[in-house]
C-alpha positions in Angstrom: -0.1 -0.1 -0.1 1.4 3.2 -1.0 0.3 6.3 0.5 2.7 9.0 -0.3 5.6 9.6 -2.9 8.9 11.3 -2.6 10.5 12.5 -5.6 13.9 13.3 -6.5 14.3 16.8 -8.5 17.3 16.8 -10.8 17.4 14.3 -13.7 14.3 12.8 -12.0 11.8 15.5 -13.3 14.0 17.7 -15.4 17.4 18.0 -16.9 20.0 19.9 -14.9 23.0 20.7 -16.7 20.7 22.9 -19.0 19.8 25.0 -16.1 23.1 25.0 -14.5 25.2 26.2 -17.7 22.4 28.7 -18.3 23.2 30.2 -14.2 27.0 29.7 -14.8 26.7 32.4 -18.5 24.0 34.2 -16.3 26.8 35.1 -13.8 29.3 35.8 -16.1 27.4 38.1 -18.3 26.8 39.7 -14.7 30.7 39.8 -13.8 31.2 41.2 -17.2 29.1 44.3 -16.1 29.8 44.4 -12.6 33.3 42.6 -11.9 35.0 42.7 -15.3 38.4 41.4 -13.5 36.6 38.6 -12.4 35.0 37.9 -15.8 38.5 38.2 -17.5 40.0 35.6 -15.0 37.4 33.5 -14.4 34.9 32.9 -17.8 32.7 29.9 -17.1 35.0 26.8 -17.8 37.7 28.4 -15.4 34.7 28.7 -12.8 34.3 25.0 -13.7 37.9 24.3 -12.5 37.4 26.4 -9.5 34.4 24.4 -8.5 36.5 21.2 -8.4 38.8 23.0 -6.2 35.9 24.3 -3.9 34.2 21.0 -3.5 37.6 20.0 -2.0 37.4 22.9 0.7 33.8 21.8 1.4 34.1 18.0 2.5 36.9 19.5 4.5 34.9 22.2 6.0 31.7 19.8 6.6 29.7 21.9 4.1 30.0 19.1 1.3 25.9 18.4 1.0 25.2 22.5 0.8 25.7 23.6 -2.7 24.7 27.0 -2.3 27.7 27.1 0.4 29.8 25.7 -2.6 28.8 28.2 -4.8 29.5 31.0 -2.6 32.8 30.4 -1.9 33.8 29.6 -5.4 32.7 33.2 -6.3 34.4 34.6 -3.2 37.7 32.8 -4.1 37.4 34.3 -7.9 36.9 37.5 -6.4 39.8 37.1 -4.1 42.3 35.8 -6.9 41.2 38.2 -9.8 42.3 41.5 -7.4 38.4 42.5 -7.2 37.3 42.7 -3.5 35.3 40.2 -2.2 32.7 42.3 -0.3 29.9 40.5 1.4 27.0 42.3 -0.4 28.6 41.9 -3.8 29.1 38.0 -3.5 25.5 37.8 -2.3 24.4 39.3 -5.1 26.5 37.6 -7.7 25.3 34.3 -6.0 21.6 35.6 -6.2 22.1 36.0 -9.9 23.5 32.6 -10.6 20.5 30.9 -8.1 18.0 33.0 -9.9 19.0 31.5 -13.2 19.5 28.1 -11.6 15.6 27.8 -10.9 15.0 28.0 -14.5 14.0 24.3 -15.3 12.2 22.8 -18.3 10.7 19.5 -17.2 10.7 16.5 -19.3 7.8 16.1 -21.5 5.7 14.0 -19.5 6.5 15.5 -16.1 3.8 18.4 -15.8 0.5 16.3 -16.7 1.8 12.9 -15.5 3.0 14.6 -11.5 -0.2 16.2 -11.3 -2.1 13.2 -11.8 -0.1 11.5 -9.4 -0.7 14.6 -7.0 -4.2 14.3 -7.4 -4.0 11.0 -5.7 -1.4 11.1 -3.1 0.8 13.8 -1.3 4.3 14.5 -2.9 7.4 15.4 -1.2 10.6 16.3 -2.9 14.1 15.0 -1.6 16.9 16.6 -3.3 20.8 17.2 -3.1 20.6 20.2 -5.2 19.2 23.3 -5.1 16.6 24.0 -7.0 13.7 25.8 -4.8 10.3 24.5 -5.5 8.7 27.6 -4.5 9.8 29.2 -7.5 9.3 26.4 -10.3 6.0 25.9 -11.8 5.7 22.1 -10.6 6.2 23.2 -7.0 2.6 23.3 -6.0 2.5 19.9 -6.0 4.5 19.3 -3.3 3.6 19.0 0.2 7.6 20.2 1.4 11.1 20.0 -0.2 14.2 18.3 1.9 17.0 19.7 0.3 20.7 18.7 1.9 21.8 22.2 2.0 18.4 23.3 4.4 18.3 20.1 6.1 21.9 19.4 7.0 22.8 15.9 5.7 22.4 14.7 1.9 21.3 11.5 0.7 22.0 8.8 0.9 21.9 9.9 5.0 19.0 7.8 6.1 17.9 11.3 8.2 16.6 13.1 5.4 14.7 10.4 4.2 13.3 9.4 7.5 12.2 13.4 8.1 10.8 13.2 4.9 8.5 9.9 5.7 8.2 11.8 9.4 6.4 14.7 7.3 4.1 12.7 5.5 2.7 11.2 8.7 3.7 7.6 7.1 5.9 4.7 7.6 8.7 3.9 5.4 7.2 1.5 4.0 4.2 3.4 2.9 6.3 5.7 0.8 7.3 5.4 -2.9 10.6 7.1 -3.4 11.1 7.7 -7.1 14.5 8.8 -8.4 17.4 8.5 -11.1 20.5 7.6 -8.8 20.9 3.8 -8.3 22.8 4.5 -5.0 21.3 7.9 -3.9 17.9 7.3 -4.7 17.2 3.7 -4.6 19.6 1.8 -3.1 19.6 4.7 0.2 15.9 4.9 0.4 15.3 0.7 0.2 17.8 0.7 3.0 15.4 2.7 5.3 12.3 0.7 4.1 10.8 2.9 1.6 9.5 1.3 -1.6 11.5 2.4 -4.8 11.2 3.1 -8.6 14.5 3.5 -10.0 14.0 6.4 -13.0 16.0 5.0 -16.0 15.2 7.6 -18.8 18.2 6.6 -20.9 17.9 3.0 -20.4 21.2 2.5 -18.7 22.1 -0.9 -17.4 21.8 -1.3 -13.5 25.2 -0.6 -12.2 25.5 -2.4 -8.7 25.3 -5.3 -6.7 22.3 -4.8 -5.4 19.0 -6.2 -6.8 17.6 -3.2 -9.0 13.9 -3.8 -7.9 11.5 -1.7 -10.0 12.0 0.5 -12.4 10.8 2.7 -15.2 11.8 4.9 -18.5 9.7 8.0 -17.4 6.6 9.0 -15.1 3.9 7.3 -17.5 6.1 4.2 -16.1 5.9 5.1 -12.5 2.4 5.7 -12.8 1.5 2.4 -14.3 3.8 0.8 -11.7 1.3 2.7 -9.3 -1.9 1.3 -10.5 
């Protein structure tokens, strides 16, 4: 018996990289206008290289779960290394430009219709390691709540974030179906706390893990069919 459904967001309901690339371009254009020394030293390709360095810093500082901290730190270091004054207000404005563009996601074709149909039947929550803000995305009204790693304090596959979502729904884990694209972070992690799972395998990829695969679907039509 399924009483509620939790969804991953990036690469489950929409492709994430077009939004990231668009956000990087929006940040670069802002830098060209407002911090040209940073733009010259850190065009998008160099910013991505800096991101790898900041990822390592985030793990050492205990912020590996928080994409907002990572992005702000990346911008601050770019300012410092290009000789621009890393004024906190300017860093906040630059991050705001990136973060606003990051919300410009384009759902996979079937998502708006099928997600609405699922939401009409069962309560939905989101569980994500990304920083998509459902309050600013057209699909957000279908969800009762969103549990993001940056705000919650831990990331998938930590059991706590899954259990918190189940608790918010007022359901035992085995009563909640989790749908996501990542075999380890979504399927294995959710199953480990007792949730039912569907691997959303849009690209017909072979199952990469030794754990049993369980249910899978190529899109939300397939998820809805499994629920029927």
